[in-house]
mmCIF file as Biopython writes it, N, C-alpha, C and O atoms, coordinates in Angstrom:
data_model
#
loop_
_atom_site.group_PDB
_atom_site.id
_atom_site.type_symbol
_atom_site.label_atom_id
_atom_site.label_alt_id
_atom_site.label_comp_id
_atom_site.label_asym_id
_atom_site.label_entity_id
_atom_site.label_seq_id
_atom_site.pdbx_PDB_ins_code
_atom_site.Cartn_x
_atom_site.Cartn_y
_atom_site.Cartn_z
_atom_site.occupancy
_atom_site.B_iso_or_equiv
_atom_site.auth_seq_id
_atom_site.auth_asym_id
_atom_site.pdbx_PDB_model_num
ATOM 1   N N  . MET A ? 1  ? -46.420 -2.015  -2.613 1.0 0.0 1  A 1 
ATOM 2   C CA . MET A ? 1  ? -45.484 -1.759  -1.362 1.0 0.0 1  A 1 
ATOM 3   C C  . MET A ? 1  ? -45.292 -3.051  -0.878 1.0 0.0 1  A 1 
ATOM 4   O O  . MET A ? 1  ? -46.142 -3.903  -0.618 1.0 0.0 1  A 1 
ATOM 5   N N  . LYS A ? 2  ? -43.916 -3.108  -0.776 1.0 0.0 2  A 1 
ATOM 6   C CA . LYS A ? 2  ? -43.518 -4.442  -0.058 1.0 0.0 2  A 1 
ATOM 7   C C  . LYS A ? 2  ? -43.111 -4.515  1.381  1.0 0.0 2  A 1 
ATOM 8   O O  . LYS A ? 2  ? -42.169 -3.827  1.773  1.0 0.0 2  A 1 
ATOM 9   N N  . ILE A ? 3  ? -43.708 -5.240  2.121  1.0 0.0 3  A 1 
ATOM 10  C CA . ILE A ? 3  ? -43.682 -4.974  3.634  1.0 0.0 3  A 1 
ATOM 11  C C  . ILE A ? 3  ? -42.312 -6.056  4.219  1.0 0.0 3  A 1 
ATOM 12  O O  . ILE A ? 3  ? -42.327 -7.275  4.054  1.0 0.0 3  A 1 
ATOM 13  N N  . THR A ? 4  ? -41.407 -5.446  4.776  1.0 0.0 4  A 1 
ATOM 14  C CA . THR A ? 4  ? -40.378 -6.409  5.013  1.0 0.0 4  A 1 
ATOM 15  C C  . THR A ? 4  ? -39.996 -6.150  6.671  1.0 0.0 4  A 1 
ATOM 16  O O  . THR A ? 4  ? -39.969 -5.014  7.144  1.0 0.0 4  A 1 
ATOM 17  N N  . LYS A ? 5  ? -39.706 -7.379  7.473  1.0 0.0 5  A 1 
ATOM 18  C CA . LYS A ? 5  ? -39.517 -7.340  8.523  1.0 0.0 5  A 1 
ATOM 19  C C  . LYS A ? 5  ? -38.117 -6.741  8.817  1.0 0.0 5  A 1 
ATOM 20  O O  . LYS A ? 5  ? -37.153 -6.894  8.067  1.0 0.0 5  A 1 
ATOM 21  N N  . ARG A ? 6  ? -38.096 -6.017  10.027 1.0 0.0 6  A 1 
ATOM 22  C CA . ARG A ? 6  ? -36.549 -5.496  10.330 1.0 0.0 6  A 1 
ATOM 23  C C  . ARG A ? 6  ? -36.006 -6.711  11.024 1.0 0.0 6  A 1 
ATOM 24  O O  . ARG A ? 6  ? -36.649 -7.446  11.775 1.0 0.0 6  A 1 
ATOM 25  N N  . ARG A ? 7  ? -34.634 -6.845  10.654 1.0 0.0 7  A 1 
ATOM 26  C CA . ARG A ? 7  ? -33.948 -7.881  11.487 1.0 0.0 7  A 1 
ATOM 27  C C  . ARG A ? 7  ? -33.029 -7.079  12.403 1.0 0.0 7  A 1 
ATOM 28  O O  . ARG A ? 7  ? -32.429 -6.073  12.023 1.0 0.0 7  A 1 
ATOM 29  N N  . ARG A ? 8  ? -32.951 -7.623  13.727 1.0 0.0 8  A 1 
ATOM 30  C CA . ARG A ? 8  ? -32.149 -7.009  14.574 1.0 0.0 8  A 1 
ATOM 31  C C  . ARG A ? 8  ? -30.583 -7.277  14.124 1.0 0.0 8  A 1 
ATOM 32  O O  . ARG A ? 8  ? -30.217 -8.345  13.633 1.0 0.0 8  A 1 
ATOM 33  N N  . LYS A ? 9  ? -29.783 -6.241  14.343 1.0 0.0 9  A 1 
ATOM 34  C CA . LYS A ? 9  ? -28.352 -6.261  13.903 1.0 0.0 9  A 1 
ATOM 35  C C  . LYS A ? 9  ? -27.875 -6.857  15.237 1.0 0.0 9  A 1 
ATOM 36  O O  . LYS A ? 9  ? -28.249 -6.457  16.339 1.0 0.0 9  A 1 
ATOM 37  N N  . ARG A ? 10 ? -27.014 -7.851  15.015 1.0 0.0 10 A 1 
ATOM 38  C CA . ARG A ? 10 ? -25.914 -8.545  16.017 1.0 0.0 10 A 1 
ATOM 39  C C  . ARG A ? 10 ? -24.985 -7.852  16.288 1.0 0.0 10 A 1 
ATOM 40  O O  . ARG A ? 10 ? -24.203 -7.687  15.351 1.0 0.0 10 A 1 
ATOM 41  N N  . TYR A ? 11 ? -24.697 -7.275  17.379 1.0 0.0 11 A 1 
ATOM 42  C CA . TYR A ? 11 ? -23.353 -6.572  17.740 1.0 0.0 11 A 1 
ATOM 43  C C  . TYR A ? 11 ? -22.213 -7.260  17.965 1.0 0.0 11 A 1 
ATOM 44  O O  . TYR A ? 11 ? -21.147 -6.766  17.600 1.0 0.0 11 A 1 
ATOM 45  N N  . GLY A ? 12 ? -22.257 -8.675  18.686 1.0 0.0 12 A 1 
ATOM 46  C CA . GLY A ? 12 ? -21.525 -9.722  18.644 1.0 0.0 12 A 1 
ATOM 47  C C  . GLY A ? 12 ? -20.721 -10.273 17.503 1.0 0.0 12 A 1 
ATOM 48  O O  . GLY A ? 12 ? -20.904 -9.858  16.359 1.0 0.0 12 A 1 
ATOM 49  N N  . GLY A ? 13 ? -19.941 -11.086 17.751 1.0 0.0 13 A 1 
ATOM 50  C CA . GLY A ? 13 ? -19.275 -11.880 16.616 1.0 0.0 13 A 1 
ATOM 51  C C  . GLY A ? 13 ? -20.071 -13.185 16.256 1.0 0.0 13 A 1 
ATOM 52  O O  . GLY A ? 13 ? -21.286 -13.180 16.059 1.0 0.0 13 A 1 
ATOM 53  N N  . SER A ? 14 ? -19.434 -14.082 16.201 1.0 0.0 14 A 1 
ATOM 54  C CA . SER A ? 14 ? -20.138 -15.841 15.477 1.0 0.0 14 A 1 
ATOM 55  C C  . SER A ? 14 ? -20.379 -16.217 16.889 1.0 0.0 14 A 1 
ATOM 56  O O  . SER A ? 14 ? -19.917 -15.664 17.887 1.0 0.0 14 A 1 
ATOM 57  N N  . LEU A ? 15 ? -21.233 -17.318 16.821 1.0 0.0 15 A 1 
ATOM 58  C CA . LEU A ? 15 ? -21.509 -18.102 18.001 1.0 0.0 15 A 1 
ATOM 59  C C  . LEU A ? 15 ? -20.341 -18.676 18.385 1.0 0.0 15 A 1 
ATOM 60  O O  . LEU A ? 15 ? -20.129 -18.679 19.598 1.0 0.0 15 A 1 
ATOM 61  N N  . GLY A ? 16 ? -19.580 -19.132 17.720 1.0 0.0 16 A 1 
ATOM 62  C CA . GLY A ? 16 ? -18.162 -19.739 18.101 1.0 0.0 16 A 1 
ATOM 63  C C  . GLY A ? 16 ? -17.516 -18.741 19.157 1.0 0.0 16 A 1 
ATOM 64  O O  . GLY A ? 16 ? -17.331 -19.141 20.306 1.0 0.0 16 A 1 
ATOM 65  N N  . GLY A ? 17 ? -17.201 -17.565 18.819 1.0 0.0 17 A 1 
ATOM 66  C CA . GLY A ? 17 ? -16.586 -16.347 19.398 1.0 0.0 17 A 1 
ATOM 67  C C  . GLY A ? 17 ? -17.315 -16.265 20.803 1.0 0.0 17 A 1 
ATOM 68  O O  . GLY A ? 17 ? -16.771 -16.044 21.885 1.0 0.0 17 A 1 
ATOM 69  N N  . ASP A ? 18 ? -18.655 -16.488 20.562 1.0 0.0 18 A 1 
ATOM 70  C CA . ASP A ? 18 ? -19.522 -16.083 22.028 1.0 0.0 18 A 1 
ATOM 71  C C  . ASP A ? 18 ? -19.304 -17.180 23.010 1.0 0.0 18 A 1 
ATOM 72  O O  . ASP A ? 18 ? -19.360 -16.965 24.221 1.0 0.0 18 A 1 
ATOM 73  N N  . ILE A ? 19 ? -19.036 -18.455 22.459 1.0 0.0 19 A 1 
ATOM 74  C CA . ILE A ? 19 ? -19.048 -19.510 23.388 1.0 0.0 19 A 1 
ATOM 75  C C  . ILE A ? 19 ? -17.625 -19.373 23.988 1.0 0.0 19 A 1 
ATOM 76  O O  . ILE A ? 19 ? -17.439 -19.405 25.205 1.0 0.0 19 A 1 
ATOM 77  N N  . PHE A ? 20 ? -16.736 -19.236 23.181 1.0 0.0 20 A 1 
ATOM 78  C CA . PHE A ? 20 ? -15.324 -19.167 23.588 1.0 0.0 20 A 1 
ATOM 79  C C  . PHE A ? 20 ? -14.974 -18.037 24.701 1.0 0.0 20 A 1 
ATOM 80  O O  . PHE A ? 20 ? -14.129 -18.110 25.592 1.0 0.0 20 A 1 
ATOM 81  N N  . ILE A ? 21 ? -15.943 -16.876 24.371 1.0 0.0 21 A 1 
ATOM 82  C CA . ILE A ? 21 ? -15.775 -15.724 25.674 1.0 0.0 21 A 1 
ATOM 83  C C  . ILE A ? 21 ? -16.637 -16.350 26.856 1.0 0.0 21 A 1 
ATOM 84  O O  . ILE A ? 21 ? -16.316 -16.162 28.029 1.0 0.0 21 A 1 
ATOM 85  N N  . PHE A ? 22 ? -17.428 -16.887 26.597 1.0 0.0 22 A 1 
ATOM 86  C CA . PHE A ? 22 ? -18.242 -17.378 27.754 1.0 0.0 22 A 1 
ATOM 87  C C  . PHE A ? 22 ? -17.375 -18.506 28.699 1.0 0.0 22 A 1 
ATOM 88  O O  . PHE A ? 22 ? -17.371 -18.523 29.930 1.0 0.0 22 A 1 
ATOM 89  N N  . VAL A ? 23 ? -16.689 -19.381 27.856 1.0 0.0 23 A 1 
ATOM 90  C CA . VAL A ? 23 ? -15.886 -20.298 28.740 1.0 0.0 23 A 1 
ATOM 91  C C  . VAL A ? 23 ? -14.928 -19.651 29.343 1.0 0.0 23 A 1 
ATOM 92  O O  . VAL A ? 23 ? -14.671 -19.989 30.498 1.0 0.0 23 A 1 
ATOM 93  N N  . VAL A ? 24 ? -14.238 -18.668 28.781 1.0 0.0 24 A 1 
ATOM 94  C CA . VAL A ? 24 ? -13.061 -18.018 29.108 1.0 0.0 24 A 1 
ATOM 95  C C  . VAL A ? 24 ? -13.408 -17.373 30.614 1.0 0.0 24 A 1 
ATOM 96  O O  . VAL A ? 24 ? -12.790 -17.619 31.650 1.0 0.0 24 A 1 
ATOM 97  N N  . LEU A ? 25 ? -14.734 -16.346 30.442 1.0 0.0 25 A 1 
ATOM 98  C CA . LEU A ? 25 ? -14.971 -15.775 31.449 1.0 0.0 25 A 1 
ATOM 99  C C  . LEU A ? 25 ? -15.499 -16.716 32.805 1.0 0.0 25 A 1 
ATOM 100 O O  . LEU A ? 25 ? -15.524 -16.233 33.937 1.0 0.0 25 A 1 
ATOM 101 N N  . VAL A ? 26 ? -15.897 -18.082 32.515 1.0 0.0 26 A 1 
ATOM 102 C CA . VAL A ? 26 ? -16.176 -18.750 33.483 1.0 0.0 26 A 1 
ATOM 103 C C  . VAL A ? 26 ? -15.105 -19.359 34.164 1.0 0.0 26 A 1 
ATOM 104 O O  . VAL A ? 26 ? -15.066 -19.520 35.384 1.0 0.0 26 A 1 
ATOM 105 N N  . LEU A ? 27 ? -14.104 -19.748 33.235 1.0 0.0 27 A 1 
ATOM 106 C CA . LEU A ? 27 ? -12.852 -20.240 33.940 1.0 0.0 27 A 1 
ATOM 107 C C  . LEU A ? 27 ? -12.258 -19.119 34.764 1.0 0.0 27 A 1 
ATOM 108 O O  . LEU A ? 27 ? -11.859 -19.346 35.906 1.0 0.0 27 A 1 
ATOM 109 N N  . LEU A ? 28 ? -12.182 -17.846 34.188 1.0 0.0 28 A 1 
ATOM 110 C CA . LEU A ? 28 ? -11.331 -16.851 35.068 1.0 0.0 28 A 1 
ATOM 111 C C  . LEU A ? 28 ? -12.363 -16.544 36.385 1.0 0.0 28 A 1 
ATOM 112 O O  . LEU A ? 28 ? -11.816 -16.096 37.393 1.0 0.0 28 A 1 
ATOM 113 N N  . GLY A ? 29 ? -13.505 -16.716 36.412 1.0 0.0 29 A 1 
ATOM 114 C CA . GLY A ? 29 ? -14.526 -16.513 37.731 1.0 0.0 29 A 1 
ATOM 115 C C  . GLY A ? 29 ? -14.297 -17.785 38.576 1.0 0.0 29 A 1 
ATOM 116 O O  . GLY A ? 29 ? -14.266 -17.594 39.792 1.0 0.0 29 A 1 
ATOM 117 N N  . LEU A ? 30 ? -14.156 -18.861 38.203 1.0 0.0 30 A 1 
ATOM 118 C CA . LEU A ? 30 ? -13.640 -19.904 38.850 1.0 0.0 30 A 1 
ATOM 119 C C  . LEU A ? 30 ? -12.243 -19.566 39.454 1.0 0.0 30 A 1 
ATOM 120 O O  . LEU A ? 30 ? -12.170 -19.498 40.681 1.0 0.0 30 A 1 
ATOM 121 N N  . PHE A ? 31 ? -11.286 -19.378 38.808 1.0 0.0 31 A 1 
ATOM 122 C CA . PHE A ? 31 ? -10.115 -19.049 39.266 1.0 0.0 31 A 1 
ATOM 123 C C  . PHE A ? 31 ? -9.856  -18.121 40.503 1.0 0.0 31 A 1 
ATOM 124 O O  . PHE A ? 31 ? -9.054  -18.207 41.432 1.0 0.0 31 A 1 
ATOM 125 N N  . MET A ? 32 ? -10.918 -17.114 40.151 1.0 0.0 32 A 1 
ATOM 126 C CA . MET A ? 32 ? -10.890 -16.060 41.255 1.0 0.0 32 A 1 
ATOM 127 C C  . MET A ? 32 ? -11.754 -16.415 42.457 1.0 0.0 32 A 1 
ATOM 128 O O  . MET A ? 32 ? -11.463 -15.926 43.549 1.0 0.0 32 A 1 
ATOM 129 N N  . ILE A ? 33 ? -12.616 -17.092 42.353 1.0 0.0 33 A 1 
ATOM 130 C CA . ILE A ? 33 ? -13.371 -17.571 43.588 1.0 0.0 33 A 1 
ATOM 131 C C  . ILE A ? 33 ? -12.755 -18.721 44.310 1.0 0.0 33 A 1 
ATOM 132 O O  . ILE A ? 33 ? -13.239 -19.054 45.391 1.0 0.0 33 A 1 
ATOM 133 N N  . PHE A ? 34 ? -11.572 -19.460 43.737 1.0 0.0 34 A 1 
ATOM 134 C CA . PHE A ? 34 ? -10.953 -20.817 44.470 1.0 0.0 34 A 1 
ATOM 135 C C  . PHE A ? 34 ? -10.144 -20.150 45.843 1.0 0.0 34 A 1 
ATOM 136 O O  . PHE A ? 34 ? -10.058 -20.943 46.780 1.0 0.0 34 A 1 
ATOM 137 N N  . PRO A ? 35 ? -9.651  -19.031 46.028 1.0 0.0 35 A 1 
ATOM 138 C CA . PRO A ? 35 ? -8.973  -18.611 47.327 1.0 0.0 35 A 1 
ATOM 139 C C  . PRO A ? 35 ? -10.232 -18.536 48.350 1.0 0.0 35 A 1 
ATOM 140 O O  . PRO A ? 35 ? -10.413 -19.143 49.406 1.0 0.0 35 A 1 
ATOM 141 N N  . ILE A ? 36 ? -10.969 -17.668 47.736 1.0 0.0 36 A 1 
ATOM 142 C CA . ILE A ? 36 ? -12.434 -17.826 48.726 1.0 0.0 36 A 1 
ATOM 143 C C  . ILE A ? 36 ? -13.130 -18.774 49.072 1.0 0.0 36 A 1 
ATOM 144 O O  . ILE A ? 36 ? -13.818 -18.705 50.091 1.0 0.0 36 A 1 
ATOM 145 N N  . TYR A ? 37 ? -13.096 -19.826 48.315 1.0 0.0 37 A 1 
ATOM 146 C CA . TYR A ? 37 ? -13.751 -21.535 48.739 1.0 0.0 37 A 1 
ATOM 147 C C  . TYR A ? 37 ? -12.691 -21.942 49.639 1.0 0.0 37 A 1 
ATOM 148 O O  . TYR A ? 37 ? -13.139 -22.338 50.714 1.0 0.0 37 A 1 
ATOM 149 N N  . LEU A ? 38 ? -11.213 -21.979 49.529 1.0 0.0 38 A 1 
ATOM 150 C CA . LEU A ? 38 ? -10.319 -22.491 50.426 1.0 0.0 38 A 1 
ATOM 151 C C  . LEU A ? 38 ? -10.398 -21.993 51.334 1.0 0.0 38 A 1 
ATOM 152 O O  . LEU A ? 38 ? -10.324 -22.765 52.290 1.0 0.0 38 A 1 
ATOM 153 N N  . SER A ? 39 ? -10.579 -20.559 51.686 1.0 0.0 39 A 1 
ATOM 154 C CA . SER A ? 39 ? -10.535 -20.046 53.157 1.0 0.0 39 A 1 
ATOM 155 C C  . SER A ? 39 ? -11.653 -20.220 53.843 1.0 0.0 39 A 1 
ATOM 156 O O  . SER A ? 39 ? -11.551 -20.272 55.069 1.0 0.0 39 A 1 
ATOM 157 N N  . VAL A ? 40 ? -13.020 -20.356 53.198 1.0 0.0 40 A 1 
ATOM 158 C CA . VAL A ? 40 ? -14.077 -20.759 54.015 1.0 0.0 40 A 1 
ATOM 159 C C  . VAL A ? 40 ? -14.078 -22.149 54.492 1.0 0.0 40 A 1 
ATOM 160 O O  . VAL A ? 40 ? -14.515 -22.499 55.589 1.0 0.0 40 A 1 
ATOM 161 N N  . ILE A ? 41 ? -13.463 -23.065 53.433 1.0 0.0 41 A 1 
ATOM 162 C CA . ILE A ? 41 ? -13.163 -24.477 53.891 1.0 0.0 41 A 1 
ATOM 163 C C  . ILE A ? 41 ? -12.452 -24.553 55.144 1.0 0.0 41 A 1 
ATOM 164 O O  . ILE A ? 41 ? -12.895 -25.029 56.189 1.0 0.0 41 A 1 
ATOM 165 N N  . GLN A ? 42 ? -11.247 -24.015 54.943 1.0 0.0 42 A 1 
ATOM 166 C CA . GLN A ? 42 ? -10.364 -23.820 56.300 1.0 0.0 42 A 1 
ATOM 167 C C  . GLN A ? 42 ? -10.945 -23.254 57.272 1.0 0.0 42 A 1 
ATOM 168 O O  . GLN A ? 42 ? -10.631 -23.851 58.302 1.0 0.0 42 A 1 
ATOM 169 N N  . SER A ? 43 ? -11.756 -22.256 57.511 1.0 0.0 43 A 1 
ATOM 170 C CA . SER A ? 43 ? -12.203 -21.741 58.710 1.0 0.0 43 A 1 
ATOM 171 C C  . SER A ? 43 ? -13.275 -22.454 58.982 1.0 0.0 43 A 1 
ATOM 172 O O  . SER A ? 43 ? -13.649 -22.153 60.116 1.0 0.0 43 A 1 
ATOM 173 N N  . LEU A ? 44 ? -14.053 -23.364 58.436 1.0 0.0 44 A 1 
ATOM 174 C CA . LEU A ? 44 ? -14.837 -24.553 58.878 1.0 0.0 44 A 1 
ATOM 175 C C  . LEU A ? 44 ? -14.436 -25.659 59.454 1.0 0.0 44 A 1 
ATOM 176 O O  . LEU A ? 44 ? -15.218 -26.249 60.199 1.0 0.0 44 A 1 
ATOM 177 N N  . LYS A ? 45 ? -13.380 -26.065 59.266 1.0 0.0 45 A 1 
ATOM 178 C CA . LYS A ? 45 ? -12.550 -27.251 60.090 1.0 0.0 45 A 1 
ATOM 179 C C  . LYS A ? 45 ? -12.622 -27.135 61.161 1.0 0.0 45 A 1 
ATOM 180 O O  . LYS A ? 45 ? -12.627 -26.016 61.673 1.0 0.0 45 A 1 
ATOM 181 N N  . ALA A ? 46 ? -12.706 -28.332 61.915 1.0 0.0 46 A 1 
ATOM 182 C CA . ALA A ? 46 ? -12.673 -28.363 63.360 1.0 0.0 46 A 1 
ATOM 183 C C  . ALA A ? 46 ? -11.436 -28.165 63.982 1.0 0.0 46 A 1 
ATOM 184 O O  . ALA A ? 46 ? -10.412 -28.588 63.444 1.0 0.0 46 A 1 
ATOM 185 N N  . VAL A ? 47 ? -11.407 -27.545 65.097 1.0 0.0 47 A 1 
ATOM 186 C CA . VAL A ? 47 ? -9.940  -27.334 65.769 1.0 0.0 47 A 1 
ATOM 187 C C  . VAL A ? 47 ? -9.443  -28.480 66.167 1.0 0.0 47 A 1 
ATOM 188 O O  . VAL A ? 47 ? -10.088 -29.347 66.756 1.0 0.0 47 A 1 
ATOM 189 N N  . PRO A ? 48 ? -7.920  -28.557 65.773 1.0 0.0 48 A 1 
ATOM 190 C CA . PRO A ? 48 ? -7.415  -30.023 66.363 1.0 0.0 48 A 1 
ATOM 191 C C  . PRO A ? 48 ? -7.257  -30.041 67.899 1.0 0.0 48 A 1 
ATOM 192 O O  . PRO A ? 48 ? -6.811  -29.106 68.563 1.0 0.0 48 A 1 
ATOM 193 N N  . LEU A ? 49 ? -7.641  -31.113 68.328 1.0 0.0 49 A 1 
ATOM 194 C CA . LEU A ? 49 ? -7.248  -31.263 69.857 1.0 0.0 49 A 1 
ATOM 195 C C  . LEU A ? 49 ? -5.649  -31.690 69.934 1.0 0.0 49 A 1 
ATOM 196 O O  . LEU A ? 49 ? -4.980  -32.259 69.071 1.0 0.0 49 A 1 
ATOM 197 N N  . PRO A ? 50 ? -5.234  -31.207 71.321 1.0 0.0 50 A 1 
ATOM 198 C CA . PRO A ? 50 ? -3.957  -31.401 71.440 1.0 0.0 50 A 1 
ATOM 199 C C  . PRO A ? 50 ? -3.808  -32.862 71.670 1.0 0.0 50 A 1 
ATOM 200 O O  . PRO A ? 50 ? -4.679  -33.591 72.146 1.0 0.0 50 A 1 
ATOM 201 N N  . ALA A ? 51 ? -2.414  -33.280 71.221 1.0 0.0 51 A 1 
ATOM 202 C CA . ALA A ? 51 ? -2.247  -34.543 71.039 1.0 0.0 51 A 1 
ATOM 203 C C  . ALA A ? 51 ? -2.143  -35.240 72.400 1.0 0.0 51 A 1 
ATOM 204 O O  . ALA A ? 51 ? -1.682  -34.525 73.290 1.0 0.0 51 A 1 
ATOM 205 N N  . GLN A ? 52 ? -2.435  -36.326 72.697 1.0 0.0 52 A 1 
ATOM 206 C CA . GLN A ? 52 ? -3.069  -37.147 73.889 1.0 0.0 52 A 1 
ATOM 207 C C  . GLN A ? 52 ? -1.346  -37.667 74.375 1.0 0.0 52 A 1 
ATOM 208 O O  . GLN A ? 52 ? -0.570  -38.075 73.511 1.0 0.0 52 A 1 
ATOM 209 N N  . THR A ? 53 ? -1.050  -37.599 75.442 1.0 0.0 53 A 1 
ATOM 210 C CA . THR A ? 53 ? 0.327   -38.190 75.978 1.0 0.0 53 A 1 
ATOM 211 C C  . THR A ? 53 ? -0.199  -39.625 75.961 1.0 0.0 53 A 1 
ATOM 212 O O  . THR A ? 53 ? -1.374  -39.989 75.923 1.0 0.0 53 A 1 
ATOM 213 N N  . VAL A ? 54 ? 1.050   -40.457 76.000 1.0 0.0 54 A 1 
ATOM 214 C CA . VAL A ? 54 ? 1.165   -41.849 75.935 1.0 0.0 54 A 1 
ATOM 215 C C  . VAL A ? 54 ? 1.697   -42.134 77.282 1.0 0.0 54 A 1 
ATOM 216 O O  . VAL A ? 54 ? 2.844   -41.767 77.537 1.0 0.0 54 A 1 
ATOM 217 N N  . CYS A ? 55 ? 1.010   -42.733 78.152 1.0 0.0 55 A 1 
ATOM 218 C CA . CYS A ? 55 ? 2.016   -43.185 79.287 1.0 0.0 55 A 1 
ATOM 219 C C  . CYS A ? 55 ? 2.720   -44.541 78.989 1.0 0.0 55 A 1 
ATOM 220 O O  . CYS A ? 55 ? 2.148   -45.542 78.557 1.0 0.0 55 A 1 
ATOM 221 N N  . THR A ? 56 ? 4.118   -44.426 79.299 1.0 0.0 56 A 1 
ATOM 222 C CA . THR A ? 56 ? 4.793   -45.443 79.254 1.0 0.0 56 A 1 
ATOM 223 C C  . THR A ? 56 ? 4.923   -46.393 80.601 1.0 0.0 56 A 1 
ATOM 224 O O  . THR A ? 56 ? 5.056   -47.610 80.475 1.0 0.0 56 A 1 
ATOM 225 N N  . GLU A ? 57 ? 4.878   -45.809 81.793 1.0 0.0 57 A 1 
ATOM 226 C CA . GLU A ? 57 ? 4.599   -46.235 83.080 1.0 0.0 57 A 1 
ATOM 227 C C  . GLU A ? 57 ? 3.338   -46.585 83.674 1.0 0.0 57 A 1 
ATOM 228 O O  . GLU A ? 57 ? 2.495   -45.733 83.389 1.0 0.0 57 A 1 
ATOM 229 N N  . HIS A ? 58 ? 2.884   -47.517 84.394 1.0 0.0 58 A 1 
ATOM 230 C CA . HIS A ? 58 ? 1.616   -47.646 84.956 1.0 0.0 58 A 1 
ATOM 231 C C  . HIS A ? 58 ? 1.541   -47.412 86.300 1.0 0.0 58 A 1 
ATOM 232 O O  . HIS A ? 58 ? 1.974   -48.234 87.107 1.0 0.0 58 A 1 
ATOM 233 N N  . HIS A ? 59 ? 1.024   -46.352 86.636 1.0 0.0 59 A 1 
ATOM 234 C CA . HIS A ? 59 ? 0.683   -45.995 87.987 1.0 0.0 59 A 1 
ATOM 235 C C  . HIS A ? 59 ? -0.600  -46.373 88.683 1.0 0.0 59 A 1 
ATOM 236 O O  . HIS A ? 59 ? -1.104  -45.652 89.544 1.0 0.0 59 A 1 
ATOM 237 N N  . GLY A ? 60 ? -1.132  -47.555 88.280 1.0 0.0 60 A 1 
ATOM 238 C CA . GLY A ? 60 ? -2.389  -47.964 89.026 1.0 0.0 60 A 1 
ATOM 239 C C  . GLY A ? 60 ? -3.401  -47.231 88.178 1.0 0.0 60 A 1 
ATOM 240 O O  . GLY A ? 60 ? -3.499  -47.357 86.958 1.0 0.0 60 A 1 
ATOM 241 N N  . SER A ? 61 ? -4.147  -46.448 88.943 1.0 0.0 61 A 1 
ATOM 242 C CA . SER A ? 61 ? -5.481  -45.705 88.329 1.0 0.0 61 A 1 
ATOM 243 C C  . SER A ? 61 ? -5.085  -44.334 88.171 1.0 0.0 61 A 1 
ATOM 244 O O  . SER A ? 61 ? -5.855  -43.467 87.757 1.0 0.0 61 A 1 
ATOM 245 N N  . GLU A ? 62 ? -3.946  -44.142 88.482 1.0 0.0 62 A 1 
ATOM 246 C CA . GLU A ? 62 ? -3.741  -42.367 88.130 1.0 0.0 62 A 1 
ATOM 247 C C  . GLU A ? 62 ? -3.610  -42.440 86.599 1.0 0.0 62 A 1 
ATOM 248 O O  . GLU A ? 62 ? -3.272  -43.390 85.892 1.0 0.0 62 A 1 
ATOM 249 N N  . LEU A ? 63 ? -4.009  -41.032 86.233 1.0 0.0 63 A 1 
ATOM 250 C CA . LEU A ? 63 ? -3.675  -40.697 84.689 1.0 0.0 63 A 1 
ATOM 251 C C  . LEU A ? 63 ? -2.351  -40.033 84.681 1.0 0.0 63 A 1 
ATOM 252 O O  . LEU A ? 63 ? -1.765  -39.670 85.701 1.0 0.0 63 A 1 
ATOM 253 N N  . CYS A ? 64 ? -1.943  -39.905 83.550 1.0 0.0 64 A 1 
ATOM 254 C CA . CYS A ? 64 ? -0.582  -39.549 83.315 1.0 0.0 64 A 1 
ATOM 255 C C  . CYS A ? 64 ? -0.672  -38.130 83.341 1.0 0.0 64 A 1 
ATOM 256 O O  . CYS A ? 64 ? 0.335   -37.444 83.170 1.0 0.0 64 A 1 
#
């Protein structure tokens, strides 16, 4: 009686196909996460200060 090991069936395709699917899914995930990344970066930026006025006349120690 010959004893043989059972091999698992591979349900996927070839290794190249698996790598291709992985790369496509990673690129799709990055494409979908990009707007979220942009909105977080924009919300964390410092609030710009109003532009300072430039005095053209000199009034001693008074501020414009």
